[in-house]
All heavy atoms as a GROMACS GRO file, in nm:
protein
  470
    1MET      N    1  -7.864   8.354  -0.444
    1MET     CA    2  -7.744   8.335  -0.520
    1MET      C    3  -7.780   8.264  -0.653
    1MET      O    4  -7.850   8.165  -0.651
    1MET     CB    5  -7.644   8.253  -0.438
    1MET     CG    6  -7.514   8.236  -0.503
    1MET     SD    7  -7.394   8.142  -0.408
    1MET     CE    8  -7.384   8.235  -0.258
    2ALA      N    9  -7.730   8.317  -0.759
    2ALA     CA   10  -7.760   8.259  -0.890
    2ALA      C   11  -7.684   8.130  -0.915
    2ALA      O   12  -7.583   8.102  -0.843
    2ALA     CB   13  -7.724   8.360  -1.001
    3PHE      N   14  -7.731   8.052  -1.011
    3PHE     CA   15  -7.664   7.925  -1.040
    3PHE      C   16  -7.520   7.946  -1.082
    3PHE      O   17  -7.432   7.872  -1.038
    3PHE     CB   18  -7.743   7.850  -1.148
    3PHE     CG   19  -7.676   7.723  -1.190
    3PHE    CD1   20  -7.678   7.612  -1.108
    3PHE    CD2   21  -7.609   7.714  -1.309
    3PHE    CE1   22  -7.614   7.495  -1.143
    3PHE    CE2   23  -7.546   7.598  -1.348
    3PHE     CZ   24  -7.550   7.487  -1.266
    4TRP      N   25  -7.495   8.046  -1.168
    4TRP     CA   26  -7.354   8.067  -1.214
    4TRP      C   27  -7.265   8.106  -1.098
    4TRP      O   28  -7.147   8.068  -1.100
    4TRP     CB   29  -7.353   8.171  -1.326
    4TRP     CG   30  -7.400   8.307  -1.283
    4TRP    CD1   31  -7.527   8.359  -1.291
    4TRP    CD2   32  -7.322   8.410  -1.221
    4TRP    NE1   33  -7.531   8.484  -1.239
    4TRP    CE2   34  -7.407   8.520  -1.198
    4TRP    CE3   35  -7.189   8.418  -1.186
    4TRP    CZ2   36  -7.363   8.638  -1.139
    4TRP    CZ3   37  -7.144   8.538  -1.127
    4TRP    CH2   38  -7.232   8.647  -1.107
    5ASP      N   39  -7.316   8.179  -1.005
    5ASP     CA   40  -7.237   8.220  -0.889
    5ASP      C   41  -7.201   8.094  -0.805
    5ASP      O   42  -7.087   8.080  -0.763
    5ASP     CB   43  -7.315   8.321  -0.806
    5ASP     CG   44  -7.233   8.391  -0.703
    5ASP    OD1   45  -7.110   8.362  -0.694
    5ASP    OD2   46  -7.288   8.476  -0.632
    6SER      N   47  -7.296   8.008  -0.782
    6SER     CA   48  -7.272   7.884  -0.707
    6SER      C   49  -7.171   7.797  -0.778
    6SER      O   50  -7.081   7.739  -0.716
    6SER     CB   51  -7.400   7.808  -0.687
    6SER     OG   52  -7.488   7.881  -0.611
    7LEU      N   53  -7.186   7.786  -0.906
    7LEU     CA   54  -7.096   7.702  -0.987
    7LEU      C   55  -6.952   7.752  -0.979
    7LEU      O   56  -6.859   7.675  -0.960
    7LEU     CB   57  -7.144   7.698  -1.134
    7LEU     CG   58  -7.062   7.608  -1.227
    7LEU    CD1   59  -7.077   7.462  -1.186
    7LEU    CD2   60  -7.111   7.627  -1.368
    8ILE      N   61  -6.934   7.884  -0.993
    8ILE     CA   62  -6.800   7.942  -0.989
    8ILE      C   63  -6.739   7.923  -0.848
    8ILE      O   64  -6.623   7.889  -0.836
    8ILE     CB   65  -6.806   8.091  -1.026
    8ILE    CG1   66  -6.834   8.103  -1.177
    8ILE    CG2   67  -6.675   8.162  -0.990
    8ILE    CD1   68  -6.859   8.242  -1.224
    9ARG      N   69  -6.821   7.938  -0.744
    9ARG     CA   70  -6.775   7.918  -0.607
    9ARG      C   71  -6.726   7.775  -0.588
    9ARG      O   72  -6.623   7.752  -0.525
    9ARG     CB   73  -6.882   7.951  -0.507
    9ARG     CG   74  -6.906   8.098  -0.487
    9ARG     CD   75  -7.022   8.119  -0.394
    9ARG     NE   76  -7.047   8.260  -0.377
    9ARG     CZ   77  -7.000   8.332  -0.276
    9ARG    NH1   78  -6.930   8.279  -0.183
    9ARG    NH2   79  -7.027   8.459  -0.269
   10VAL      N   80  -6.800   7.678  -0.634
   10VAL     CA   81  -6.765   7.537  -0.617
   10VAL      C   82  -6.637   7.506  -0.695
   10VAL      O   83  -6.546   7.435  -0.643
   10VAL     CB   84  -6.881   7.443  -0.652
   10VAL    CG1   85  -6.836   7.300  -0.656
   10VAL    CG2   86  -6.998   7.461  -0.558
   11LEU      N   87  -6.625   7.558  -0.814
   11LEU     CA   88  -6.506   7.532  -0.898
   11LEU      C   89  -6.382   7.590  -0.837
   11LEU      O   90  -6.278   7.523  -0.822
   11LEU     CB   91  -6.527   7.582  -1.039
   11LEU     CG   92  -6.626   7.508  -1.126
   11LEU    CD1   93  -6.644   7.577  -1.256
   11LEU    CD2   94  -6.578   7.366  -1.149
   12ILE      N   95  -6.388   7.720  -0.798
   12ILE     CA   96  -6.274   7.785  -0.738
   12ILE      C   97  -6.241   7.721  -0.602
   12ILE      O   98  -6.123   7.699  -0.568
   12ILE     CB   99  -6.296   7.936  -0.726
   12ILE    CG1  100  -6.302   7.999  -0.866
   12ILE    CG2  101  -6.186   8.002  -0.643
   12ILE    CD1  102  -6.337   8.144  -0.867
   13GLY      N  103  -6.343   7.688  -0.527
   13GLY     CA  104  -6.322   7.621  -0.398
   13GLY      C  105  -6.252   7.485  -0.414
   13GLY      O  106  -6.165   7.453  -0.336
   14SER      N  107  -6.291   7.412  -0.516
   14SER     CA  108  -6.228   7.281  -0.542
   14SER      C  109  -6.079   7.297  -0.575
   14SER      O  110  -5.994   7.222  -0.529
   14SER     CB  111  -6.296   7.210  -0.656
   14SER     OG  112  -6.431   7.187  -0.624
   15ILE      N  113  -6.047   7.400  -0.653
   15ILE     CA  114  -5.908   7.426  -0.689
   15ILE      C  115  -5.827   7.464  -0.564
   15ILE      O  116  -5.717   7.412  -0.545
   15ILE     CB  117  -5.900   7.535  -0.797
   15ILE    CG1  118  -5.956   7.485  -0.930
   15ILE    CG2  119  -5.755   7.583  -0.815
   15ILE    CD1  120  -5.978   7.593  -1.033
   16LEU      N  121  -5.883   7.547  -0.481
   16LEU     CA  122  -5.812   7.587  -0.359
   16LEU      C  123  -5.795   7.472  -0.264
   16LEU      O  124  -5.691   7.459  -0.201
   16LEU     CB  125  -5.891   7.703  -0.290
   16LEU     CG  126  -5.886   7.837  -0.363
   16LEU    CD1  127  -5.973   7.937  -0.293
   16LEU    CD2  128  -5.744   7.884  -0.378
   17VAL      N  129  -5.895   7.388  -0.252
   17VAL     CA  130  -5.883   7.268  -0.165
   17VAL      C  131  -5.773   7.176  -0.219
   17VAL      O  132  -5.692   7.124  -0.144
   17VAL     CB  133  -6.018   7.193  -0.154
   17VAL    CG1  134  -6.001   7.057  -0.093
   17VAL    CG2  135  -6.114   7.275  -0.070
   18PHE      N  136  -5.767   7.160  -0.350
   18PHE     CA  137  -5.665   7.077  -0.409
   18PHE      C  138  -5.524   7.130  -0.374
   18PHE      O  139  -5.438   7.055  -0.331
   18PHE     CB  140  -5.680   7.072  -0.562
   18PHE     CG  141  -5.568   7.003  -0.631
   18PHE    CD1  142  -5.557   6.866  -0.630
   18PHE    CD2  143  -5.471   7.079  -0.699
   18PHE    CE1  144  -5.450   6.805  -0.694
   18PHE    CE2  145  -5.366   7.016  -0.764
   18PHE     CZ  146  -5.357   6.877  -0.763
   19PHE      N  147  -5.505   7.262  -0.391
   19PHE     CA  148  -5.374   7.318  -0.356
   19PHE      C  149  -5.344   7.308  -0.207
   19PHE      O  150  -5.230   7.283  -0.170
   19PHE     CB  151  -5.369   7.469  -0.397
   19PHE     CG  152  -5.338   7.489  -0.543
   19PHE    CD1  153  -5.419   7.568  -0.620
   19PHE    CD2  154  -5.228   7.430  -0.602
   19PHE    CE1  155  -5.395   7.585  -0.756
   19PHE    CE2  156  -5.200   7.448  -0.736
   19PHE     CZ  157  -5.282   7.528  -0.811
   20GLY      N  158  -5.446   7.324  -0.126
   20GLY     CA  159  -5.426   7.312   0.018
   20GLY      C  160  -5.383   7.173   0.057
   20GLY      O  161  -5.298   7.155   0.146
   21VAL      N  162  -5.441   7.070  -0.005
   21VAL     CA  163  -5.411   6.933   0.028
   21VAL      C  164  -5.273   6.893  -0.030
   21VAL      O  165  -5.191   6.831   0.037
   21VAL     CB  166  -5.522   6.837  -0.022
   21VAL    CG1  167  -5.477   6.694  -0.013
   21VAL    CG2  168  -5.648   6.861   0.055
   22GLU      N  169  -5.247   6.931  -0.155
   22GLU     CA  170  -5.123   6.890  -0.222
   22GLU      C  171  -4.999   6.964  -0.172
   22GLU      O  172  -4.896   6.902  -0.153
   22GLU     CB  173  -5.137   6.913  -0.372
   22GLU     CG  174  -5.225   6.813  -0.442
   22GLU     CD  175  -5.169   6.671  -0.437
   22GLU    OE1  176  -5.049   6.651  -0.460
   22GLU    OE2  177  -5.248   6.582  -0.405
   23LYS      N  178  -5.010   7.092  -0.151
   23LYS     CA  179  -4.893   7.172  -0.114
   23LYS      C  180  -4.867   7.181   0.034
   23LYS      O  181  -4.755   7.182   0.078
   23LYS     CB  182  -4.906   7.314  -0.172
   23LYS     CG  183  -4.922   7.319  -0.321
   23LYS     CD  184  -4.792   7.279  -0.391
   23LYS     CE  185  -4.810   7.295  -0.540
   23LYS     NZ  186  -4.695   7.251  -0.616
   24GLY      N  187  -4.976   7.189   0.115
   24GLY     CA  188  -4.959   7.202   0.257
   24GLY      C  189  -4.898   7.339   0.295
   24GLY      O  190  -4.902   7.430   0.217
   25GLY      N  191  -4.845   7.348   0.412
   25GLY     CA  192  -4.778   7.473   0.458
   25GLY      C  193  -4.872   7.590   0.459
   25GLY      O  194  -4.979   7.589   0.520
   26VAL      N  195  -4.831   7.697   0.390
   26VAL     CA  196  -4.909   7.820   0.383
   26VAL      C  197  -5.039   7.797   0.310
   26VAL      O  198  -5.140   7.866   0.332
   26VAL     CB  199  -4.826   7.931   0.316
   26VAL    CG1  200  -4.907   8.059   0.299
   26VAL    CG2  201  -4.698   7.958   0.392
   27PHE      N  202  -5.044   7.700   0.224
   27PHE     CA  203  -5.166   7.673   0.144
   27PHE      C  204  -5.280   7.618   0.229
   27PHE      O  205  -5.387   7.595   0.178
   27PHE     CB  206  -5.134   7.578   0.028
   27PHE     CG  207  -5.057   7.644  -0.080
   27PHE    CD1  208  -4.921   7.632  -0.090
   27PHE    CD2  209  -5.123   7.719  -0.179
   27PHE    CE1  210  -4.852   7.692  -0.192
   27PHE    CE2  211  -5.057   7.781  -0.278
   27PHE     CZ  212  -4.917   7.766  -0.288
   28ILE      N  213  -5.253   7.594   0.359
   28ILE     CA  214  -5.363   7.554   0.447
   28ILE      C  215  -5.472   7.659   0.451
   28ILE      O  216  -5.591   7.633   0.467
   28ILE     CB  217  -5.309   7.518   0.588
   28ILE    CG1  218  -5.413   7.438   0.668
   28ILE    CG2  219  -5.273   7.642   0.665
   28ILE    CD1  220  -5.425   7.296   0.623
   29ILE      N  221  -5.433   7.785   0.432
   29ILE     CA  222  -5.531   7.896   0.427
   29ILE      C  223  -5.618   7.878   0.299
   29ILE      O  224  -5.740   7.900   0.307
   29ILE     CB  225  -5.460   8.034   0.426
   29ILE    CG1  226  -5.386   8.053   0.556
   29ILE    CG2  227  -5.558   8.146   0.398
   29ILE    CD1  228  -5.293   8.171   0.561
   30ALA      N  229  -5.559   7.836   0.191
   30ALA     CA  230  -5.634   7.812   0.069
   30ALA      C  231  -5.734   7.700   0.092
   30ALA      O  232  -5.847   7.704   0.039
   30ALA     CB  233  -5.539   7.779  -0.045
   31LEU      N  234  -5.694   7.598   0.167
   31LEU     CA  235  -5.786   7.489   0.201
   31LEU      C  236  -5.908   7.538   0.278
   31LEU      O  237  -6.018   7.502   0.241
   31LEU     CB  238  -5.710   7.382   0.281
   31LEU     CG  239  -5.791   7.264   0.334
   31LEU    CD1  240  -5.832   7.176   0.219
   31LEU    CD2  241  -5.712   7.186   0.436
   32ILE      N  242  -5.886   7.620   0.375
   32ILE     CA  243  -5.997   7.675   0.455
   32ILE      C  244  -6.088   7.762   0.370
   32ILE      O  245  -6.212   7.745   0.375
   32ILE     CB  246  -5.942   7.752   0.576
   32ILE    CG1  247  -5.868   7.655   0.669
   32ILE    CG2  248  -6.054   7.824   0.649
   32ILE    CD1  249  -5.784   7.722   0.776
   33VAL      N  250  -6.032   7.851   0.293
   33VAL     CA  251  -6.111   7.939   0.205
   33VAL      C  252  -6.185   7.855   0.104
   33VAL      O  253  -6.303   7.882   0.073
   33VAL     CB  254  -6.022   8.047   0.137
   33VAL    CG1  255  -6.098   8.122   0.031
   33VAL    CG2  256  -5.965   8.140   0.241
   34GLY      N  257  -6.122   7.754   0.049
   34GLY     CA  258  -6.185   7.666  -0.049
   34GLY      C  259  -6.305   7.594   0.009
   34GLY      O  260  -6.411   7.581  -0.057
   35LEU      N  261  -6.292   7.543   0.131
   35LEU     CA  262  -6.403   7.475   0.197
   35LEU      C  263  -6.519   7.571   0.223
   35LEU      O  264  -6.635   7.532   0.202
   35LEU     CB  265  -6.357   7.413   0.329
   35LEU     CG  266  -6.263   7.293   0.314
   35LEU    CD1  267  -6.214   7.251   0.449
   35LEU    CD2  268  -6.333   7.178   0.242
   36ILE      N  269  -6.490   7.694   0.260
   36ILE     CA  270  -6.595   7.792   0.278
   36ILE      C  271  -6.665   7.825   0.144
   36ILE      O  272  -6.788   7.830   0.140
   36ILE     CB  273  -6.538   7.922   0.342
   36ILE    CG1  274  -6.494   7.892   0.484
   36ILE    CG2  275  -6.641   8.033   0.339
   36ILE    CD1  276  -6.415   8.003   0.552
   37LEU      N  277  -6.588   7.836   0.037
   37LEU     CA  278  -6.650   7.864  -0.093
   37LEU      C  279  -6.739   7.750  -0.136
   37LEU      O  280  -6.847   7.770  -0.191
   37LEU     CB  281  -6.540   7.889  -0.198
   37LEU     CG  282  -6.474   8.025  -0.191
   37LEU    CD1  283  -6.360   8.032  -0.295
   37LEU    CD2  284  -6.572   8.137  -0.219
   38ILE      N  285  -6.693   7.629  -0.116
   38ILE     CA  286  -6.773   7.509  -0.155
   38ILE      C  287  -6.902   7.505  -0.073
   38ILE      O  288  -7.011   7.480  -0.128
   38ILE     CB  289  -6.691   7.382  -0.140
   38ILE    CG1  290  -6.580   7.375  -0.246
   38ILE    CG2  291  -6.781   7.259  -0.151
   38ILE    CD1  292  -6.483   7.265  -0.227
   39LEU      N  293  -6.891   7.530   0.057
   39LEU     CA  294  -7.007   7.528   0.146
   39LEU      C  295  -7.109   7.634   0.102
   39LEU      O  296  -7.230   7.606   0.092
   39LEU     CB  297  -6.964   7.550   0.290
   39LEU     CG  298  -7.078   7.546   0.391
   39LEU    CD1  299  -7.137   7.407   0.399
   39LEU    CD2  300  -7.024   7.589   0.529
   40THR      N  301  -7.064   7.758   0.075
   40THR     CA  302  -7.155   7.862   0.036
   40THR      C  303  -7.214   7.836  -0.105
   40THR      O  304  -7.327   7.874  -0.133
   40THR     CB  305  -7.093   8.002   0.042
   40THR    OG1  306  -6.978   8.005  -0.043
   40THR    CG2  307  -7.055   8.038   0.183
   41GLY      N  308  -7.135   7.773  -0.189
   41GLY     CA  309  -7.186   7.737  -0.320
   41GLY      C  310  -7.293   7.632  -0.318
   41GLY      O  311  -7.392   7.638  -0.393
   42ILE      N  312  -7.274   7.532  -0.233
   42ILE     CA  313  -7.371   7.423  -0.224
   42ILE      C  314  -7.502   7.471  -0.156
   42ILE      O  315  -7.611   7.437  -0.199
   42ILE     CB  316  -7.308   7.302  -0.148
   42ILE    CG1  317  -7.201   7.239  -0.236
   42ILE    CG2  318  -7.417   7.201  -0.111
   42ILE    CD1  319  -7.122   7.129  -0.166
   43THR      N  320  -7.488   7.549  -0.048
   43THR     CA  321  -7.607   7.594   0.024
   43THR      C  322  -7.675   7.713  -0.043
   43THR      O  323  -7.787   7.749  -0.002
   43THR     CB  324  -7.572   7.632   0.169
   43THR    OG1  325  -7.477   7.740   0.165
   43THR    CG2  326  -7.516   7.514   0.245
   44THR      N  327  -7.610   7.774  -0.141
   44THR     CA  328  -7.659   7.893  -0.212
   44THR      C  329  -7.692   8.008  -0.114
   44THR      O  330  -7.783   8.087  -0.135
   44THR     CB  331  -7.777   7.867  -0.304
   44THR    OG1  332  -7.890   7.828  -0.224
   44THR    CG2  333  -7.748   7.760  -0.406
   45PHE      N  334  -7.617   8.019  -0.006
   45PHE     CA  335  -7.632   8.129   0.088
   45PHE      C  336  -7.491   8.183   0.128
   45PHE      O  337  -7.406   8.107   0.169
   45PHE     CB  338  -7.704   8.079   0.215
   45PHE     CG  339  -7.714   8.189   0.320
   45PHE    CD1  340  -7.804   8.292   0.303
   45PHE    CD2  341  -7.634   8.186   0.433
   45PHE    CE1  342  -7.813   8.392   0.398
   45PHE    CE2  343  -7.644   8.286   0.529
   45PHE     CZ  344  -7.732   8.389   0.513
   46CYS      N  345  -7.478   8.311   0.110
   46CYS     CA  346  -7.352   8.377   0.146
   46CYS      C  347  -7.383   8.485   0.248
   46CYS      O  348  -7.451   8.584   0.213
   46CYS     CB  349  -7.285   8.435   0.025
   46CYS     SG  350  -7.130   8.518   0.062
   47PRO      N  351  -7.332   8.472   0.371
   47PRO     CA  352  -7.360   8.572   0.475
   47PRO      C  353  -7.306   8.712   0.437
   47PRO      O  354  -7.369   8.812   0.467
   47PRO     CB  355  -7.287   8.521   0.596
   47PRO     CG  356  -7.261   8.377   0.572
   47PRO     CD  357  -7.257   8.359   0.426
   48LEU      N  358  -7.198   8.718   0.363
   48LEU     CA  359  -7.145   8.849   0.323
   48LEU      C  360  -7.236   8.915   0.223
   48LEU      O  361  -7.250   9.038   0.224
   48LEU     CB  362  -7.005   8.835   0.264
   48LEU     CG  363  -6.897   8.790   0.363
   48LEU    CD1  364  -6.763   8.775   0.294
   48LEU    CD2  365  -6.883   8.891   0.477
   49TYR      N  366  -7.300   8.840   0.134
   49TYR     CA  367  -7.396   8.899   0.042
   49TYR      C  368  -7.518   8.953   0.122
   49TYR      O  369  -7.568   9.060   0.088
   49TYR     CB  370  -7.449   8.792  -0.055
   49TYR     CG  371  -7.361   8.768  -0.177
   49TYR    CD1  372  -7.231   8.815  -0.186
   49TYR    CD2  373  -7.408   8.693  -0.283
   49TYR    CE1  374  -7.150   8.793  -0.292
   49TYR    CE2  375  -7.331   8.670  -0.396
   49TYR     CZ  376  -7.202   8.721  -0.400
   49TYR     OH  377  -7.126   8.696  -0.511
   50LYS      N  378  -7.560   8.879   0.222
   50LYS     CA  379  -7.671   8.922   0.303
   50LYS      C  380  -7.642   9.053   0.377
   50LYS      O  381  -7.724   9.147   0.378
   50LYS     CB  382  -7.706   8.812   0.404
   50LYS     CG  383  -7.823   8.841   0.492
   50LYS     CD  384  -7.949   8.807   0.421
   50LYS     CE  385  -8.064   8.813   0.520
   50LYS     NZ  386  -8.191   8.797   0.460
   51ILE      N  387  -7.523   9.064   0.436
   51ILE     CA  388  -7.481   9.183   0.509
   51ILE      C  389  -7.472   9.303   0.416
   51ILE      O  390  -7.517   9.413   0.446
   51ILE     CB  391  -7.348   9.160   0.584
   51ILE    CG1  392  -7.368   9.060   0.694
   51ILE    CG2  393  -7.292   9.290   0.637
   51ILE    CD1  394  -7.238   9.013   0.756
   52ALA      N  395  -7.414   9.282   0.296
   52ALA     CA  396  -7.395   9.391   0.202
   52ALA      C  397  -7.517   9.421   0.119
   52ALA      O  398  -7.520   9.524   0.051
   52ALA     CB  399  -7.276   9.356   0.108
   53GLY      N  400  -7.616   9.335   0.125
   53GLY     CA  401  -7.739   9.358   0.048
   53GLY      C  402  -7.722   9.331  -0.102
   53GLY      O  403  -7.789   9.389  -0.184
   54ILE      N  404  -7.630   9.243  -0.138
   54ILE     CA  405  -7.598   9.209  -0.276
   54ILE      C  406  -7.676   9.084  -0.313
   54ILE      O  407  -7.691   8.992  -0.233
   54ILE     CB  408  -7.447   9.183  -0.294
   54ILE    CG1  409  -7.369   9.311  -0.254
   54ILE    CG2  410  -7.417   9.141  -0.435
   54ILE    CD1  411  -7.220   9.288  -0.250
   55SER      N  412  -7.717   9.077  -0.438
   55SER     CA  413  -7.780   8.958  -0.492
   55SER      C  414  -7.731   8.934  -0.631
   55SER      O  415  -7.727   9.026  -0.716
   55SER     CB  416  -7.935   8.972  -0.494
   55SER     OG  417  -7.990   8.856  -0.555
   56SER      N  418  -7.689   8.815  -0.664
   56SER     CA  419  -7.640   8.782  -0.798
   56SER      C  420  -7.752   8.729  -0.886
   56SER      O  421  -7.729   8.702  -1.005
   56SER     CB  422  -7.525   8.680  -0.793
   56SER     OG  423  -7.571   8.561  -0.733
   57LYS      N  424  -7.873   8.718  -0.831
   57LYS     CA  425  -7.987   8.668  -0.909
   57LYS      C  426  -8.039   8.769  -1.008
   57LYS      O  427  -8.103   8.732  -1.106
   57LYS     CB  428  -8.100   8.623  -0.816
   57LYS     CG  429  -8.069   8.494  -0.749
   57LYS     CD  430  -8.189   8.448  -0.669
   57LYS     CE  431  -8.161   8.317  -0.597
   57LYS     NZ  432  -8.274   8.270  -0.522
   58GLY      N  433  -8.019   8.894  -0.981
   58GLY     CA  434  -8.078   8.997  -1.068
   58GLY      C  435  -8.223   9.018  -1.034
   58GLY      O  436  -8.273   8.972  -0.930
   59GLU      N  437  -8.295   9.092  -1.113
   59GLU     CA  438  -8.432   9.117  -1.085
   59GLU      C  439  -8.521   9.005  -1.136
   59GLU      O  440  -8.505   8.958  -1.247
   59GLU     CB  441  -8.476   9.251  -1.150
   59GLU     CG  442  -8.406   9.367  -1.088
   59GLU     CD  443  -8.467   9.498  -1.135
   59GLU    OE1  444  -8.587   9.499  -1.170
   59GLU    OE2  445  -8.396   9.597  -1.133
   60GLU      N  446  -8.613   8.963  -1.055
   60GLU     CA  447  -8.709   8.858  -1.089
   60GLU      C  448  -8.818   8.915  -1.181
   60GLU      O  449  -8.864   9.026  -1.154
   60GLU     CB  450  -8.772   8.798  -0.964
   60GLU     CG  451  -8.675   8.737  -0.865
   60GLU     CD  452  -8.626   8.600  -0.910
   60GLU    OE1  453  -8.706   8.528  -0.974
   60GLU    OE2  454  -8.513   8.568  -0.880
   61ALA      N  455  -8.856   8.840  -1.282
   61ALA     CA  456  -8.964   8.885  -1.370
   61ALA      C  457  -9.096   8.856  -1.302
   61ALA      O  458  -9.122   8.747  -1.251
   61ALA     CB  459  -8.956   8.811  -1.503
   62SER      N  460  -9.178   8.960  -1.289
   62SER     CA  461  -9.311   8.940  -1.221
   62SER      C  462  -9.409   8.881  -1.320
   62SER      O  463  -9.414   8.920  -1.436
   62SER     CB  464  -9.359   9.071  -1.166
   62SER     OG  465  -9.372   9.166  -1.270
   63ALA      N  466  -9.492   8.790  -1.270
   63ALA     CA  467  -9.587   8.720  -1.358
   63ALA      C  468  -9.715   8.794  -1.365
   63ALA      O  469  -9.772   8.855  -1.288
   63ALA     CB  470  -9.611   8.580  -1.307
   0.00000   0.00000   0.00000
């Protein structure tokens, strides 16, 4: 997972967690999704990317 991908996941996850905590009710789903996004952003591992064979890093330059 690329740095920009991790950064976006943590930012969007933080916003969703905020809404989940502040609003409550149906937004509890946003809280759960936000926590998952933050976790995958911090660990730089996304199981769905692995299953789909997707990589946001692009091609590595060979030395």
